[in-house]
PDB file of the backbone (N, CA, C, O) and the ligand in Angstrom, with CONECT records:
HET     ZN  A 101       1
ATOM      1  N   MET A   1     135.132  97.749  57.359  1.00  0.00           N
ATOM      2  CA  MET A   1     136.585  97.813  57.578  1.00  0.00           C
ATOM      3  C   MET A   1     136.950  97.429  59.005  1.00  0.00           C
ATOM      4  O   MET A   1     137.889  96.673  59.251  1.00  0.00           O
ATOM      5  N   ALA A   2     136.195  97.960  59.907  1.00  0.00           N
ATOM      6  CA  ALA A   2     136.493  97.697  61.312  1.00  0.00           C
ATOM      7  C   ALA A   2     136.374  96.206  61.632  1.00  0.00           C
ATOM      8  O   ALA A   2     137.198  95.644  62.354  1.00  0.00           O
ATOM      9  N   SER A   3     135.346  95.587  61.089  1.00  0.00           N
ATOM     10  CA  SER A   3     135.161  94.172  61.396  1.00  0.00           C
ATOM     11  C   SER A   3     136.242  93.323  60.730  1.00  0.00           C
ATOM     12  O   SER A   3     136.642  92.288  61.263  1.00  0.00           O
ATOM     13  N   TYR A   4     136.711  93.763  59.567  1.00  0.00           N
ATOM     14  CA  TYR A   4     137.797  93.052  58.908  1.00  0.00           C
ATOM     15  C   TYR A   4     139.031  93.007  59.782  1.00  0.00           C
ATOM     16  O   TYR A   4     139.649  91.953  59.933  1.00  0.00           O
ATOM     17  N   TYR A   5     139.392  94.120  60.350  1.00  0.00           N
ATOM     18  CA  TYR A   5     140.575  94.166  61.205  1.00  0.00           C
ATOM     19  C   TYR A   5     140.376  93.396  62.498  1.00  0.00           C
ATOM     20  O   TYR A   5     141.301  92.764  63.006  1.00  0.00           O
ATOM     21  N   ALA A   6     139.169  93.455  63.021  1.00  0.00           N
ATOM     22  CA  ALA A   6     138.889  92.704  64.250  1.00  0.00           C
ATOM     23  C   ALA A   6     139.117  91.223  63.997  1.00  0.00           C
ATOM     24  O   ALA A   6     139.666  90.513  64.840  1.00  0.00           O
ATOM     25  N   GLY A   7     138.686  90.762  62.818  1.00  0.00           N
ATOM     26  CA  GLY A   7     138.905  89.346  62.490  1.00  0.00           C
ATOM     27  C   GLY A   7     140.370  89.035  62.278  1.00  0.00           C
ATOM     28  O   GLY A   7     140.844  87.966  62.661  1.00  0.00           O
ATOM     29  N   LEU A   8     141.088  89.961  61.672  1.00  0.00           N
ATOM     30  CA  LEU A   8     142.491  89.772  61.382  1.00  0.00           C
ATOM     31  C   LEU A   8     143.307  89.558  62.650  1.00  0.00           C
ATOM     32  O   LEU A   8     144.178  88.689  62.699  1.00  0.00           O
ATOM     33  N   PHE A   9     143.024  90.338  63.654  1.00  0.00           N
ATOM     34  CA  PHE A   9     143.802  90.257  64.887  1.00  0.00           C
ATOM     35  C   PHE A   9     143.207  89.285  65.899  1.00  0.00           C
ATOM     36  O   PHE A   9     143.764  89.110  66.982  1.00  0.00           O
ATOM     37  N   GLY A  10     142.113  88.665  65.573  1.00  0.00           N
ATOM     38  CA  GLY A  10     141.539  87.679  66.473  1.00  0.00           C
ATOM     39  C   GLY A  10     140.632  88.275  67.527  1.00  0.00           C
ATOM     40  O   GLY A  10     139.553  87.747  67.796  1.00  0.00           O
ATOM     41  N   ASN A  11     141.059  89.360  68.117  1.00  0.00           N
ATOM     42  CA  ASN A  11     140.182  90.044  69.061  1.00  0.00           C
ATOM     43  C   ASN A  11     140.492  91.525  69.078  1.00  0.00           C
ATOM     44  O   ASN A  11     141.495  91.963  68.516  1.00  0.00           O
ATOM     45  N   GLU A  12     139.662  92.268  69.700  1.00  0.00           N
ATOM     46  CA  GLU A  12     139.826  93.721  69.671  1.00  0.00           C
ATOM     47  C   GLU A  12     141.071  94.165  70.424  1.00  0.00           C
ATOM     48  O   GLU A  12     141.427  93.586  71.450  1.00  0.00           O
ATOM     49  N   GLU A  13     141.717  95.179  69.916  1.00  0.00           N
ATOM     50  CA  GLU A  13     142.847  95.763  70.612  1.00  0.00           C
ATOM     51  C   GLU A  13     142.359  96.357  71.915  1.00  0.00           C
ATOM     52  O   GLU A  13     141.408  97.139  71.925  1.00  0.00           O
ATOM     53  N   PRO A  14     142.995  95.998  73.010  1.00  0.00           N
ATOM     54  CA  PRO A  14     142.611  96.633  74.266  1.00  0.00           C
ATOM     55  C   PRO A  14     142.925  98.124  74.196  1.00  0.00           C
ATOM     56  O   PRO A  14     143.968  98.532  73.685  1.00  0.00           O
ATOM     57  N   HIS A  15     142.010  98.919  74.717  1.00  0.00           N
ATOM     58  CA  HIS A  15     142.193 100.363  74.564  1.00  0.00           C
ATOM     59  C   HIS A  15     143.414 100.895  75.297  1.00  0.00           C
ATOM     60  O   HIS A  15     143.915 101.972  74.974  1.00  0.00           O
ATOM     61  N   PHE A  16     143.899 100.138  76.290  1.00  0.00           N
ATOM     62  CA  PHE A  16     145.028 100.671  77.054  1.00  0.00           C
ATOM     63  C   PHE A  16     146.318 100.712  76.243  1.00  0.00           C
ATOM     64  O   PHE A  16     147.290 101.353  76.643  1.00  0.00           O
ATOM     65  N   LEU A  17     146.321 100.031  75.109  1.00  0.00           N
ATOM     66  CA  LEU A  17     147.534 100.074  74.294  1.00  0.00           C
ATOM     67  C   LEU A  17     147.509 101.202  73.280  1.00  0.00           C
ATOM     68  O   LEU A  17     148.463 101.373  72.521  1.00  0.00           O
ATOM     69  N   GLU A  18     146.441 101.965  73.257  1.00  0.00           N
ATOM     70  CA  GLU A  18     146.324 103.012  72.241  1.00  0.00           C
ATOM     71  C   GLU A  18     147.045 104.301  72.613  1.00  0.00           C
ATOM     72  O   GLU A  18     147.398 105.092  71.738  1.00  0.00           O
ATOM     73  N   SER A  19     147.260 104.509  73.883  1.00  0.00           N
ATOM     74  CA  SER A  19     147.948 105.732  74.276  1.00  0.00           C
ATOM     75  C   SER A  19     148.753 105.496  75.560  1.00  0.00           C
ATOM     76  O   SER A  19     148.475 104.588  76.343  1.00  0.00           O
ATOM     77  N   CYS A  20     149.743 106.338  75.732  1.00  0.00           N
ATOM     78  CA  CYS A  20     150.596 106.235  76.903  1.00  0.00           C
ATOM     79  C   CYS A  20     149.765 106.477  78.152  1.00  0.00           C
ATOM     80  O   CYS A  20     148.970 107.415  78.203  1.00  0.00           O
ATOM     81  N   SER A  21     149.947 105.628  79.164  1.00  0.00           N
ATOM     82  CA  SER A  21     149.155 105.765  80.379  1.00  0.00           C
ATOM     83  C   SER A  21     149.520 106.998  81.172  1.00  0.00           C
ATOM     84  O   SER A  21     148.746 107.465  82.007  1.00  0.00           O
ATOM     85  N   LEU A  22     150.690 107.519  80.911  1.00  0.00           N
ATOM     86  CA  LEU A  22     151.136 108.667  81.699  1.00  0.00           C
ATOM     87  C   LEU A  22     150.861 109.993  80.974  1.00  0.00           C
ATOM     88  O   LEU A  22     150.181 110.867  81.511  1.00  0.00           O
ATOM     89  N   CYS A  23     151.389 110.136  79.759  1.00  0.00           N
ATOM     90  CA  CYS A  23     151.266 111.428  79.082  1.00  0.00           C
ATOM     91  C   CYS A  23     150.194 111.432  78.004  1.00  0.00           C
ATOM     92  O   CYS A  23     149.954 112.457  77.365  1.00  0.00           O
ATOM     93  N   ARG A  24     149.529 110.255  77.795  1.00  0.00           N
ATOM     94  CA  ARG A  24     148.430 110.149  76.826  1.00  0.00           C
ATOM     95  C   ARG A  24     148.861 110.313  75.388  1.00  0.00           C
ATOM     96  O   ARG A  24     148.011 110.497  74.516  1.00  0.00           O
ATOM     97  N   LYS A  25     150.129 110.253  75.113  1.00  0.00           N
ATOM     98  CA  LYS A  25     150.581 110.309  73.741  1.00  0.00           C
ATOM     99  C   LYS A  25     150.093 109.043  73.020  1.00  0.00           C
ATOM    100  O   LYS A  25     150.217 107.941  73.555  1.00  0.00           O
ATOM    101  N   PRO A  26     149.546 109.195  71.821  1.00  0.00           N
ATOM    102  CA  PRO A  26     149.082 108.024  71.083  1.00  0.00           C
ATOM    103  C   PRO A  26     150.232 107.067  70.772  1.00  0.00           C
ATOM    104  O   PRO A  26     151.327 107.500  70.416  1.00  0.00           O
ATOM    105  N   LEU A  27     149.981 105.773  70.909  1.00  0.00           N
ATOM    106  CA  LEU A  27     150.995 104.776  70.595  1.00  0.00           C
ATOM    107  C   LEU A  27     150.699 104.199  69.224  1.00  0.00           C
ATOM    108  O   LEU A  27     149.683 103.528  69.046  1.00  0.00           O
ATOM    109  N   GLY A  28     151.562 104.447  68.254  1.00  0.00           N
ATOM    110  CA  GLY A  28     151.358 103.927  66.923  1.00  0.00           C
ATOM    111  C   GLY A  28     151.742 102.466  66.825  1.00  0.00           C
ATOM    112  O   GLY A  28     152.430 101.931  67.695  1.00  0.00           O
ATOM    113  N   LEU A  29     151.292 101.825  65.760  1.00  0.00           N
ATOM    114  CA  LEU A  29     151.605 100.401  65.592  1.00  0.00           C
ATOM    115  C   LEU A  29     153.104 100.154  65.515  1.00  0.00           C
ATOM    116  O   LEU A  29     153.583  99.097  65.924  1.00  0.00           O
ATOM    117  N   LYS A  30     153.840 101.118  64.997  1.00  0.00           N
ATOM    118  CA  LYS A  30     155.275 100.894  64.822  1.00  0.00           C
ATOM    119  C   LYS A  30     156.125 101.589  65.873  1.00  0.00           C
ATOM    120  O   LYS A  30     157.353 101.514  65.826  1.00  0.00           O
ATOM    121  N   SER A  31     155.499 102.249  66.800  1.00  0.00           N
ATOM    122  CA  SER A  31     156.313 102.896  67.847  1.00  0.00           C
ATOM    123  C   SER A  31     156.617 101.901  68.953  1.00  0.00           C
ATOM    124  O   SER A  31     155.902 100.914  69.128  1.00  0.00           O
ATOM    125  N   ASP A  32     157.659 102.159  69.681  1.00  0.00           N
ATOM    126  CA  ASP A  32     158.006 101.306  70.798  1.00  0.00           C
ATOM    127  C   ASP A  32     156.956 101.433  71.889  1.00  0.00           C
ATOM    128  O   ASP A  32     156.422 102.510  72.152  1.00  0.00           O
ATOM    129  N   ILE A  33     156.681 100.307  72.507  1.00  0.00           N
ATOM    130  CA  ILE A  33     155.708 100.312  73.604  1.00  0.00           C
ATOM    131  C   ILE A  33     156.393  99.712  74.823  1.00  0.00           C
ATOM    132  O   ILE A  33     156.994  98.640  74.759  1.00  0.00           O
ATOM    133  N   TYR A  34     156.290 100.406  75.897  1.00  0.00           N
ATOM    134  CA  TYR A  34     156.903  99.940  77.143  1.00  0.00           C
ATOM    135  C   TYR A  34     155.817  99.464  78.077  1.00  0.00           C
ATOM    136  O   TYR A  34     155.017 100.263  78.563  1.00  0.00           O
ATOM    137  N   MET A  35     155.782  98.159  78.336  1.00  0.00           N
ATOM    138  CA  MET A  35     154.745  97.591  79.175  1.00  0.00           C
ATOM    139  C   MET A  35     155.162  97.607  80.636  1.00  0.00           C
ATOM    140  O   MET A  35     156.340  97.505  80.978  1.00  0.00           O
ATOM    141  N   TYR A  36     154.155  97.740  81.478  1.00  0.00           N
ATOM    142  CA  TYR A  36     154.385  97.686  82.918  1.00  0.00           C
ATOM    143  C   TYR A  36     153.253  96.901  83.537  1.00  0.00           C
ATOM    144  O   TYR A  36     152.084  97.178  83.268  1.00  0.00           O
ATOM    145  N   ARG A  37     153.584  95.916  84.370  1.00  0.00           N
ATOM    146  CA  ARG A  37     152.574  95.070  85.005  1.00  0.00           C
ATOM    147  C   ARG A  37     151.694  94.333  84.002  1.00  0.00           C
ATOM    148  O   ARG A  37     150.613  93.860  84.353  1.00  0.00           O
ATOM    149  N   GLY A  38     152.141  94.235  82.788  1.00  0.00           N
ATOM    150  CA  GLY A  38     151.411  93.438  81.805  1.00  0.00           C
ATOM    151  C   GLY A  38     150.175  94.092  81.235  1.00  0.00           C
ATOM    152  O   GLY A  38     149.615  93.582  80.265  1.00  0.00           O
ATOM    153  N   ASP A  39     149.725  95.201  81.796  1.00  0.00           N
ATOM    154  CA  ASP A  39     148.489  95.771  81.271  1.00  0.00           C
ATOM    155  C   ASP A  39     148.539  97.288  81.155  1.00  0.00           C
ATOM    156  O   ASP A  39     147.510  97.926  80.932  1.00  0.00           O
ATOM    157  N   THR A  40     149.713  97.865  81.303  1.00  0.00           N
ATOM    158  CA  THR A  40     149.818  99.302  81.211  1.00  0.00           C
ATOM    159  C   THR A  40     150.913  99.642  80.201  1.00  0.00           C
ATOM    160  O   THR A  40     152.032  99.140  80.299  1.00  0.00           O
ATOM    161  N   ALA A  41     150.586 100.490  79.238  1.00  0.00           N
ATOM    162  CA  ALA A  41     151.529 100.807  78.171  1.00  0.00           C
ATOM    163  C   ALA A  41     152.017 102.247  78.268  1.00  0.00           C
ATOM    164  O   ALA A  41     151.283 103.158  78.651  1.00  0.00           O
ATOM    165  N   PHE A  42     153.296 102.415  77.903  1.00  0.00           N
ATOM    166  CA  PHE A  42     153.875 103.753  77.937  1.00  0.00           C
ATOM    167  C   PHE A  42     154.654 104.004  76.644  1.00  0.00           C
ATOM    168  O   PHE A  42     155.117 103.073  75.985  1.00  0.00           O
ATOM    169  N   CYS A  43     154.783 105.287  76.300  1.00  0.00           N
ATOM    170  CA  CYS A  43     155.448 105.654  75.061  1.00  0.00           C
ATOM    171  C   CYS A  43     156.964 105.620  75.220  1.00  0.00           C
ATOM    172  O   CYS A  43     157.690 105.539  74.229  1.00  0.00           O
ATOM    173  N   SER A  44     157.441 105.682  76.447  1.00  0.00           N
ATOM    174  CA  SER A  44     158.877 105.752  76.658  1.00  0.00           C
ATOM    175  C   SER A  44     159.252 105.157  78.005  1.00  0.00           C
ATOM    176  O   SER A  44     158.422 104.980  78.896  1.00  0.00           O
ATOM    177  N   GLU A  45     160.532 104.860  78.112  1.00  0.00           N
ATOM    178  CA  GLU A  45     161.017 104.335  79.381  1.00  0.00           C
ATOM    179  C   GLU A  45     160.840 105.357  80.506  1.00  0.00           C
ATOM    180  O   GLU A  45     160.592 105.004  81.659  1.00  0.00           O
ATOM    181  N   ASP A  46     160.972 106.609  80.144  1.00  0.00           N
ATOM    182  CA  ASP A  46     160.823 107.662  81.158  1.00  0.00           C
ATOM    183  C   ASP A  46     159.419 107.683  81.743  1.00  0.00           C
ATOM    184  O   ASP A  46     159.240 107.769  82.958  1.00  0.00           O
ATOM    185  N   CYS A  47     158.422 107.603  80.858  1.00  0.00           N
ATOM    186  CA  CYS A  47     157.038 107.583  81.339  1.00  0.00           C
ATOM    187  C   CYS A  47     156.790 106.363  82.219  1.00  0.00           C
ATOM    188  O   CYS A  47     156.173 106.463  83.279  1.00  0.00           O
ATOM    189  N   ARG A  48     157.283 105.198  81.761  1.00  0.00           N
ATOM    190  CA  ARG A  48     157.075 104.009  82.542  1.00  0.00           C
ATOM    191  C   ARG A  48     157.743 104.120  83.903  1.00  0.00           C
ATOM    192  O   ARG A  48     157.168 103.756  84.929  1.00  0.00           O
ATOM    193  N   GLN A  49     158.958 104.626  83.889  1.00  0.00           N
ATOM    194  CA  GLN A  49     159.681 104.770  85.143  1.00  0.00           C
ATOM    195  C   GLN A  49     158.949 105.651  86.127  1.00  0.00           C
ATOM    196  O   GLN A  49     158.925 105.386  87.329  1.00  0.00           O
ATOM    197  N   GLU A  50     158.355 106.698  85.605  1.00  0.00           N
ATOM    198  CA  GLU A  50     157.582 107.581  86.499  1.00  0.00           C
ATOM    199  C   GLU A  50     156.429 106.854  87.137  1.00  0.00           C
ATOM    200  O   GLU A  50     156.150 107.020  88.324  1.00  0.00           O
ATOM    201  N   GLN A  51     155.750 106.033  86.328  1.00  0.00           N
ATOM    202  CA  GLN A  51     154.626 105.255  86.863  1.00  0.00           C
ATOM    203  C   GLN A  51     155.119 104.258  87.896  1.00  0.00           C
ATOM    204  O   GLN A  51     154.519 104.116  88.961  1.00  0.00           O
ATOM    205  N   ILE A  52     156.218 103.563  87.585  1.00  0.00           N
ATOM    206  CA  ILE A  52     156.765 102.587  88.518  1.00  0.00           C
ATOM    207  C   ILE A  52     157.091 103.250  89.848  1.00  0.00           C
ATOM    208  O   ILE A  52     156.781 102.728  90.918  1.00  0.00           O
ATOM    209  N   GLU A  53     157.718 104.402  89.754  1.00  0.00           N
ATOM    210  CA  GLU A  53     158.117 105.077  90.997  1.00  0.00           C
ATOM    211  C   GLU A  53     156.911 105.533  91.807  1.00  0.00           C
ATOM    212  O   GLU A  53     156.904 105.430  93.034  1.00  0.00           O
ATOM    213  N   SER A  54     155.894 106.034  91.119  1.00  0.00           N
ATOM    214  CA  SER A  54     154.725 106.468  91.872  1.00  0.00           C
ATOM    215  C   SER A  54     153.996 105.266  92.462  1.00  0.00           C
ATOM    216  O   SER A  54     153.481 105.342  93.577  1.00  0.00           O
ATOM    217  N   ASP A  55     153.948 104.148  91.718  1.00  0.00           N
ATOM    218  CA  ASP A  55     153.326 102.945  92.257  1.00  0.00           C
ATOM    219  C   ASP A  55     154.102 102.409  93.443  1.00  0.00           C
ATOM    220  O   ASP A  55     153.514 101.998  94.444  1.00  0.00           O
ATOM    221  N   GLU A  56     155.409 102.412  93.333  1.00  0.00           N
ATOM    222  CA  GLU A  56     156.211 101.915  94.447  1.00  0.00           C
ATOM    223  C   GLU A  56     156.033 102.755  95.701  1.00  0.00           C
ATOM    224  O   GLU A  56     156.019 102.241  96.820  1.00  0.00           O
ATOM    225  N   ALA A  57     155.898 104.041  95.493  1.00  0.00           N
ATOM    226  CA  ALA A  57     155.640 104.910  96.626  1.00  0.00           C
ATOM    227  C   ALA A  57     154.298 104.567  97.260  1.00  0.00           C
ATOM    228  O   ALA A  57     154.163 104.534  98.483  1.00  0.00           O
ATOM    229  N   LYS A  58     153.308 104.310  96.405  1.00  0.00           N
ATOM    230  CA  LYS A  58     151.986 103.930  96.935  1.00  0.00           C
ATOM    231  C   LYS A  58     152.062 102.611  97.678  1.00  0.00           C
ATOM    232  O   LYS A  58     151.502 102.466  98.765  1.00  0.00           O
ATOM    233  N   GLU A  59     152.769 101.634  97.080  1.00  0.00           N
ATOM    234  CA  GLU A  59     152.837 100.322  97.698  1.00  0.00           C
ATOM    235  C   GLU A  59     153.570 100.366  99.011  1.00  0.00           C
ATOM    236  O   GLU A  59     153.229  99.640  99.946  1.00  0.00           O
ATOM    237  N   ARG A  60     154.566 101.202  99.089  1.00  0.00           N
ATOM    238  CA  ARG A  60     155.296 101.322 100.338  1.00  0.00           C
ATOM    239  C   ARG A  60     154.350 101.805 101.442  1.00  0.00           C
ATOM    240  O   ARG A  60     154.494 101.418 102.601  1.00  0.00           O
ATOM    241  N   SER A  61     153.395 102.639 101.079  1.00  0.00           N
ATOM    242  CA  SER A  61     152.500 103.164 102.105  1.00  0.00           C
ATOM    243  C   SER A  61     151.413 102.171 102.500  1.00  0.00           C
ATOM    244  O   SER A  61     150.891 102.233 103.613  1.00  0.00           O
ATOM    245  N   ARG A  62     151.071 101.263 101.601  1.00  0.00           N
ATOM    246  CA  ARG A  62     150.062 100.286 102.053  1.00  0.00           C
ATOM    247  C   ARG A  62     150.633  98.862 102.202  1.00  0.00           C
ATOM    248  O   ARG A  62     149.907  97.924 102.533  1.00  0.00           O
ATOM    249  N   LYS A  63     151.943  98.720 101.952  1.00  0.00           N
ATOM    250  CA  LYS A  63     152.672  97.469 102.186  1.00  0.00           C
ATOM    251  C   LYS A  63     151.981  96.149 101.823  1.00  0.00           C
ATOM    252  O   LYS A  63     152.045  95.736 100.665  1.00  0.00           O
ATOM    253  N   LYS A  64     151.337  95.488 102.756  1.00  0.00           N
ATOM    254  CA  LYS A  64     150.806  94.136 102.561  1.00  0.00           C
ATOM    255  C   LYS A  64     150.064  93.914 101.235  1.00  0.00           C
ATOM    256  O   LYS A  64     150.020  94.807 100.389  1.00  0.00           O
ATOM    257  N   SER A  65     149.509  92.779 101.068  1.00  0.00           N
ATOM    258  CA  SER A  65     148.618  92.335  99.956  1.00  0.00           C
ATOM    259  C   SER A  65     148.921  92.853  98.550  1.00  0.00           C
ATOM    260  O   SER A  65     148.803  92.082  97.598  1.00  0.00           O
ATOM    261  N   ALA A  66     149.295  94.087  98.376  1.00  0.00           N
ATOM    262  CA  ALA A  66     149.540  94.601  97.034  1.00  0.00           C
ATOM    263  C   ALA A  66     150.606  93.780  96.303  1.00  0.00           C
ATOM    264  O   ALA A  66     150.519  93.585  95.091  1.00  0.00           O
ATOM    265  N   ARG A  67     151.584  93.315  97.021  1.00  0.00           N
ATOM    266  CA  ARG A  67     152.684  92.602  96.393  1.00  0.00           C
ATOM    267  C   ARG A  67     152.216  91.298  95.735  1.00  0.00           C
ATOM    268  O   ARG A  67     152.633  90.996  94.617  1.00  0.00           O
ATOM    269  N   SER A  68     151.377  90.538  96.392  1.00  0.00           N
ATOM    270  CA  SER A  68     150.939  89.265  95.814  1.00  0.00           C
ATOM    271  C   SER A  68     150.047  89.499  94.609  1.00  0.00           C
ATOM    272  O   SER A  68     150.116  88.745  93.639  1.00  0.00           O
ATOM    273  N   LEU A  69     149.213  90.524  94.649  1.00  0.00           N
ATOM    274  CA  LEU A  69     148.369  90.855  93.499  1.00  0.00           C
ATOM    275  C   LEU A  69     149.232  91.152  92.290  1.00  0.00           C
ATOM    276  O   LEU A  69     148.944  90.681  91.189  1.00  0.00           O
ATOM    277  N   ARG A  70     150.278  91.920  92.479  1.00  0.00           N
ATOM    278  CA  ARG A  70     151.155  92.300  91.395  1.00  0.00           C
ATOM    279  C   ARG A  70     151.812  91.090  90.763  1.00  0.00           C
ATOM    280  O   ARG A  70     151.896  90.996  89.538  1.00  0.00           O
ATOM    281  N   LYS A  71     152.274  90.176  91.574  1.00  0.00           N
ATOM    282  CA  LYS A  71     152.937  88.977  91.055  1.00  0.00           C
ATOM    283  C   LYS A  71     152.017  88.164  90.159  1.00  0.00           C
ATOM    284  O   LYS A  71     152.424  87.776  89.064  1.00  0.00           O
ATOM    285  N   SER A  72     150.819  87.901  90.580  1.00  0.00           N
ATOM    286  CA  SER A  72     149.936  87.054  89.795  1.00  0.00           C
ATOM    287  C   SER A  72     149.545  87.735  88.493  1.00  0.00           C
ATOM    288  O   SER A  72     149.398  87.067  87.469  1.00  0.00           O
ATOM    289  N   ALA A  73     149.375  89.037  88.513  1.00  0.00           N
ATOM    290  CA  ALA A  73     149.026  89.749  87.289  1.00  0.00           C
ATOM    291  C   ALA A  73     150.145  89.642  86.273  1.00  0.00           C
ATOM    292  O   ALA A  73     149.894  89.465  85.082  1.00  0.00           O
ATOM    293  N   GLU A  74     151.364  89.748  86.734  1.00  0.00           N
ATOM    294  CA  GLU A  74     152.509  89.691  85.837  1.00  0.00           C
ATOM    295  C   GLU A  74     152.658  88.325  85.176  1.00  0.00           C
ATOM    296  O   GLU A  74     152.839  88.237  83.961  1.00  0.00           O
ATOM    297  N   SER A  75     152.583  87.270  85.965  1.00  0.00           N
ATOM    298  CA  SER A  75     152.823  85.942  85.407  1.00  0.00           C
ATOM    299  C   SER A  75     151.713  85.560  84.436  1.00  0.00           C
ATOM    300  O   SER A  75     151.974  84.898  83.432  1.00  0.00           O
ATOM    301  N   LYS A  76     150.491  85.964  84.719  1.00  0.00           N
ATOM    302  CA  LYS A  76     149.385  85.632  83.855  1.00  0.00           C
ATOM    303  C   LYS A  76     149.581  86.265  82.472  1.00  0.00           C
ATOM    304  O   LYS A  76     149.384  85.615  81.446  1.00  0.00           O
ATOM    305  N   ASP A  77     149.972  87.537  82.463  1.00  0.00           N
ATOM    306  CA  ASP A  77     150.085  88.229  81.191  1.00  0.00           C
ATOM    307  C   ASP A  77     151.305  87.829  80.378  1.00  0.00           C
ATOM    308  O   ASP A  77     151.228  87.771  79.151  1.00  0.00           O
ATOM    309  N   SER A  78     152.412  87.557  81.021  1.00  0.00           N
ATOM    310  CA  SER A  78     153.585  87.185  80.254  1.00  0.00           C
ATOM    311  C   SER A  78     153.409  85.782  79.648  1.00  0.00           C
ATOM    312  O   SER A  78     154.015  85.463  78.625  1.00  0.00           O
ATOM    313  N   ALA A  79     152.598  84.971  80.273  1.00  0.00           N
ATOM    314  CA  ALA A  79     152.372  83.620  79.746  1.00  0.00           C
ATOM    315  C   ALA A  79     151.530  83.663  78.475  1.00  0.00           C
ATOM    316  O   ALA A  79     151.776  82.898  77.543  1.00  0.00           O
ATOM    317  N   SER A  80     150.557  84.535  78.432  1.00  0.00           N
ATOM    318  CA  SER A  80     149.664  84.573  77.271  1.00  0.00           C
ATOM    319  C   SER A  80     150.337  85.187  76.036  1.00  0.00           C
ATOM    320  O   SER A  80     150.085  84.753  74.912  1.00  0.00           O
ATOM    321  N   GLY A  81     151.182  86.184  76.244  1.00  0.00           N
ATOM    322  CA  GLY A  81     151.880  86.783  75.130  1.00  0.00           C
ATOM    323  C   GLY A  81     150.990  87.545  74.163  1.00  0.00           C
ATOM    324  O   GLY A  81     151.417  87.868  73.055  1.00  0.00           O
ATOM    325  N   LYS A  82     149.777  87.833  74.561  1.00  0.00           N
ATOM    326  CA  LYS A  82     148.850  88.430  73.597  1.00  0.00           C
ATOM    327  C   LYS A  82     149.116  89.921  73.375  1.00  0.00           C
ATOM    328  O   LYS A  82     148.507  90.532  72.497  1.00  0.00           O
ATOM    329  N   ASN A  83     150.004  90.500  74.149  1.00  0.00           N
ATOM    330  CA  ASN A  83     150.263  91.918  73.984  1.00  0.00           C
ATOM    331  C   ASN A  83     151.336  92.195  72.927  1.00  0.00           C
ATOM    332  O   ASN A  83     151.614  93.354  72.618  1.00  0.00           O
ATOM    333  N   VAL A  84     151.919  91.176  72.393  1.00  0.00           N
ATOM    334  CA  VAL A  84     153.002  91.371  71.424  1.00  0.00           C
ATOM    335  C   VAL A  84     152.447  91.905  70.109  1.00  0.00           C
ATOM    336  O   VAL A  84     151.487  91.361  69.565  1.00  0.00           O
ATOM    337  N   ARG A  85     153.048  92.957  69.611  1.00  0.00           N
ATOM    338  CA  ARG A  85     152.689  93.463  68.308  1.00  0.00           C
ATOM    339  C   ARG A  85     153.928  93.988  67.592  1.00  0.00           C
ATOM    340  O   ARG A  85     155.049  93.630  67.952  1.00  0.00           O
ATOM    341  N   THR A  86     153.736  94.840  66.575  1.00  0.00           N
ATOM    342  CA  THR A  86     154.862  95.134  65.701  1.00  0.00           C
ATOM    343  C   THR A  86     155.961  95.959  66.349  1.00  0.00           C
ATOM    344  O   THR A  86     157.132  95.785  66.013  1.00  0.00           O
ATOM    345  N   GLY A  87     155.625  96.833  67.249  1.00  0.00           N
ATOM    346  CA  GLY A  87     156.647  97.658  67.879  1.00  0.00           C
ATOM    347  C   GLY A  87     157.512  96.870  68.836  1.00  0.00           C
ATOM    348  O   GLY A  87     157.193  95.730  69.174  1.00  0.00           O
ATOM    349  N   THR A  88     158.565  97.446  69.261  1.00  0.00           N
ATOM    350  CA  THR A  88     159.393  96.809  70.269  1.00  0.00           C
ATOM    351  C   THR A  88     158.617  96.781  71.593  1.00  0.00           C
ATOM    352  O   THR A  88     158.099  97.800  72.048  1.00  0.00           O
ATOM    353  N   LEU A  89     158.555  95.640  72.171  1.00  0.00           N
ATOM    354  CA  LEU A  89     157.790  95.497  73.405  1.00  0.00           C
ATOM    355  C   LEU A  89     158.753  95.288  74.563  1.00  0.00           C
ATOM    356  O   LEU A  89     159.507  94.316  74.589  1.00  0.00           O
ATOM    357  N   VAL A  90     158.723  96.185  75.493  1.00  0.00           N
ATOM    358  CA  VAL A  90     159.618  96.075  76.627  1.00  0.00           C
ATOM    359  C   VAL A  90     158.798  95.885  77.880  1.00  0.00           C
ATOM    360  O   VAL A  90     158.026  96.759  78.274  1.00  0.00           O
ATOM    361  N   VAL A  91     158.972  94.736  78.504  1.00  0.00           N
ATOM    362  CA  VAL A  91     158.166  94.399  79.666  1.00  0.00           C
ATOM    363  C   VAL A  91     158.931  94.679  80.951  1.00  0.00           C
ATOM    364  O   VAL A  91     160.062  94.225  81.125  1.00  0.00           O
ATOM    365  N   ALA A  92     158.313  95.419  81.832  1.00  0.00           N
ATOM    366  CA  ALA A  92     158.970  95.732  83.103  1.00  0.00           C
ATOM    367  C   ALA A  92     158.893  94.527  84.016  1.00  0.00           C
ATOM    368  O   ALA A  92     159.387  94.573  85.143  1.00  0.00           O
TER     369      ALA A  92
HETATM  370 ZN    ZN A 101     154.332 108.899  77.620  1.00  0.00          ZN2+
END
């Protein structure tokens, strides 16, 4: 069964989409998923916002270099589109 689904989707589901990065709530196939930075999934806008705010606070403290890393990660992931699935996908 597992191999059948792996073939169906082309590649394995990345584990980061299985649960909210903040509160660890499982993300179902049909639930809304809120993406942040292209590789972090959240169950709600509130959870994502909390992560964004904590990241921004961190970035403010280390300023340089972090900004360019963030930009390249975002453009790479939005171009591939491989994170799209049945739920509503909201990209920060
Ligand atoms: Zn959450």
